[in-house]
C-alpha positions in Angstrom: 0.0 0.0 0.0 2.9 2.4 0.8 4.2 1.8 -2.8 0.8 2.7 -4.3 0.5 5.8 -2.1 4.0 6.9 -3.0 3.3 6.4 -6.7 0.1 8.6 -6.6 1.9 11.4 -4.7 4.9 11.3 -7.1 2.5 11.5 -10.1 0.7 14.5 -8.6 4.0 16.4 -8.0 5.3 15.5 -11.5 2.2 16.7 -13.3 2.1 20.0 -11.4 5.8 20.7 -11.8 5.5 20.2 -15.6 2.4 22.4 -15.9 3.5 25.4 -13.8 6.4 26.4 -16.2 4.2 26.0 -19.2 2.1 29.1 -18.7 1.0 30.6 -22.0 2.1 34.0 -23.2 -1.5 35.0 -24.2 -2.1 38.4 -22.5 -5.6 39.4 -23.8 -8.4 37.0 -23.0 -11.8 37.0 -21.4 -10.5 34.2 -19.2 -8.5 36.8 -17.3 -11.7 38.8 -16.5 -13.1 36.0 -14.4 -12.6 36.0 -10.6 -14.7 32.8 -10.0 -15.5 29.7 -11.9 -18.7 28.0 -10.7 -18.7 24.7 -12.6 -21.2 21.8 -12.9 -20.3 18.6 -14.9 -21.6 15.1 -15.4 -20.3 12.0 -17.0 -19.0 8.6 -16.4 -16.7 7.1 -13.8 -15.0 4.1 -15.4 -14.7 0.6 -14.0 -12.1 0.0 -11.4 -11.0 -1.9 -8.3 -11.8 -1.2 -4.7 -9.6 -2.9 -2.2 -10.8 -4.1 1.2 -8.9 -5.4 4.2 -10.7 -6.9 7.1 -8.3 -5.8 9.9 -9.6 -8.3 12.5 -9.5 -11.3 10.2 -6.3 -10.1 8.4 -7.9 -10.9 5.1 -7.7 -8.9 1.8 -10.4 -8.6 -0.8 -10.7 -6.9 -4.2 -14.1 -5.6 -5.3 -14.9 -4.7 -8.9 -16.8 -1.4 -9.5 -18.8 -1.1 -12.7 -19.1 2.0 -14.9 -21.2 4.6 -13.0 -22.6 8.1 -13.3 -20.5 10.9 -11.8 -21.6 14.4 -11.0 -19.2 17.2 -9.9 -19.7 20.7 -8.7 -16.9 23.2 -7.9 -16.2 26.8 -7.1 -12.7 28.1 -8.1 -11.6 31.5 -6.9 -8.6 32.9 -8.8 -5.7 34.1 -6.7 -3.8 35.2 -9.8 -4.5 34.9 -13.5 -3.3 31.3 -13.5 -3.8 29.9 -10.0 -7.2 29.1 -8.4 -8.3 27.4 -5.2 -11.8 26.4 -4.0 -14.2 23.7 -2.8 -15.7 20.8 -4.8 -18.3 18.1 -4.4 -18.5 14.7 -6.1 -21.4 12.3 -6.2 -21.7 8.8 -7.7 -24.1 5.9 -7.2 -22.0 2.8 -7.9 -22.5 -0.9 -8.4 -20.1 -3.6 -7.1 -20.4 -6.7 -9.3 -17.2 -8.7 -8.7 -15.3 -10.1 -5.8 -11.7 -11.1 -6.4 -12.3 -11.1 -10.1 -15.4 -13.4 -9.9 -19.0 -12.3 -10.7 -21.2 -11.9 -7.6 -24.5 -13.7 -7.5 -26.1 -10.3 -6.8 -24.8 -6.9 -7.4 -24.2 -4.6 -4.5 -25.1 -0.9 -4.5 -23.5 2.0 -2.8 -23.4 5.8 -3.0 -20.2 7.9 -2.8 -20.2 11.5 -1.9 -17.0 13.6 -1.5 -16.3 17.1 -0.4 -12.9 18.8 -0.4 -10.7 21.5 -1.7 -8.8 21.9 -5.0 -5.6 23.7 -6.1 -5.7 24.4 -9.9 -3.3 25.9 -12.5 -4.7 27.4 -15.7 -2.7 27.4 -19.0 -4.0 29.4 -21.9 -3.6 28.0 -25.4 -5.4 30.9 -27.1 -7.7 33.8 -26.0 -10.7 31.3 -26.2 -9.1 28.0 -25.1 -7.5 27.0 -21.8 -6.4 23.9 -19.9 -6.9 23.9 -16.1 -5.1 21.2 -14.1 -6.2 20.4 -10.6 -5.1 18.5 -7.5 -8.2 17.7 -5.5 -8.0 16.5 -1.9 -11.1 15.7 0.2 -13.1 13.5 2.5 -15.0 10.6 0.8 -18.2 9.0 2.3 -19.1 5.6 1.1 -22.6 4.5 2.2 -24.0 1.0 1.7 -25.8 -1.9 3.5 -23.3 -4.4 2.2 -19.6 -5.1 1.8 -17.2 -3.4 1.5 -18.9 -1.6 4.5 -19.8 2.0 4.8 -16.6 4.0 5.5 -15.0 7.4 5.4 -11.8 7.9 3.3 -9.3 10.3 1.9 -10.0 11.4 -1.6 -6.9 12.1 -3.7 -7.7 13.1 -7.2 -6.3 14.7 -10.3 -8.4 16.7 -12.8 -7.8 18.3 -16.2 -10.4 20.7 -17.7 -10.2 21.6 -21.4 -12.1 24.9 -21.5 -13.7 26.8 -24.3 -14.8 30.4 -23.8 -18.3 31.0 -25.3 -19.7 34.2 -26.7 -22.1 34.4 -23.8 -19.2 34.6 -21.4 -19.9 31.1 -20.0 -17.2 28.3 -20.4 -17.9 24.9 -21.8 -15.4 22.3 -20.7 -14.5 18.7 -21.1 -12.9 17.2 -17.9 -11.0 14.0 -17.3 -8.9 12.7 -14.5 -9.0 10.1 -11.8 -10.4 9.5 -8.3 -8.2 7.6 -5.8 -8.4 6.7 -2.1 -5.1 6.0 -0.3 -6.9 5.1 2.9 -10.4 4.7 4.3 -11.8 3.2 7.5 -15.2 1.7 8.5 -16.8 -1.1 10.6 -19.1 -3.9 9.3 -22.2 -5.4 11.0 -20.0 -7.8 12.9 -17.9 -5.0 14.4 -14.9 -5.9 12.3 -12.7 -3.0 11.4 -12.0 -2.5 7.7 -9.5 -0.5 5.7 -10.8 0.4 2.2 -8.7 1.9 -0.6 -9.0 2.6 -4.4 -6.4 2.5 -7.0 -6.8 5.6 -9.4 -10.1 5.2 -11.3 -10.5 7.4 -14.4 -13.5 9.5 -15.3 -14.8 11.7 -18.2 -17.2 14.5 -17.7 -18.6 17.5 -19.7 -19.9 20.7 -18.1 -20.3 24.4 -18.0 -18.8 27.2 -15.9 -21.0 30.2 -15.0 
């Protein structure tokens, strides 16, 4: 697990270190008039693996998450022309259909909600096109009546928004990235403690900034 966490942190640092020196030389743009981006997007969260460790039984499991709907809301406030920070909220109803690579007899349902804060860097390609890269860190709440059990975890995510300035002043954007969870803890119906973690699971959304 330490190796996986170190890999995620190293990837975050590498992407941000590459993006920061790459600021565009575009000086006239309606992007620079904006002090806030209030964004709403929806799309798909791709299939992936959720790892579960029953601490009391010292047993590992891997659960397979199916493709699911993902909604995101964020509010980015610009500290400079290229750097923004702000809160975000993610929501996804998911289905678990596999255990250790084998199909379950019945699918298991859960809802995931996450709230946190983001640090973003904006790179302009032209007066009407920009790329905004984000590091998103938050608290993730997994709610279910089944296994893996309900738990609270650390959300560690990367996002990349390709933005297009519209004549109306709104921004249309396509967003991709991944959601990961280095650590999460919960207790099942038998009072067993669980640690639950996700490898990075990609997503693809489209949305608009007001």
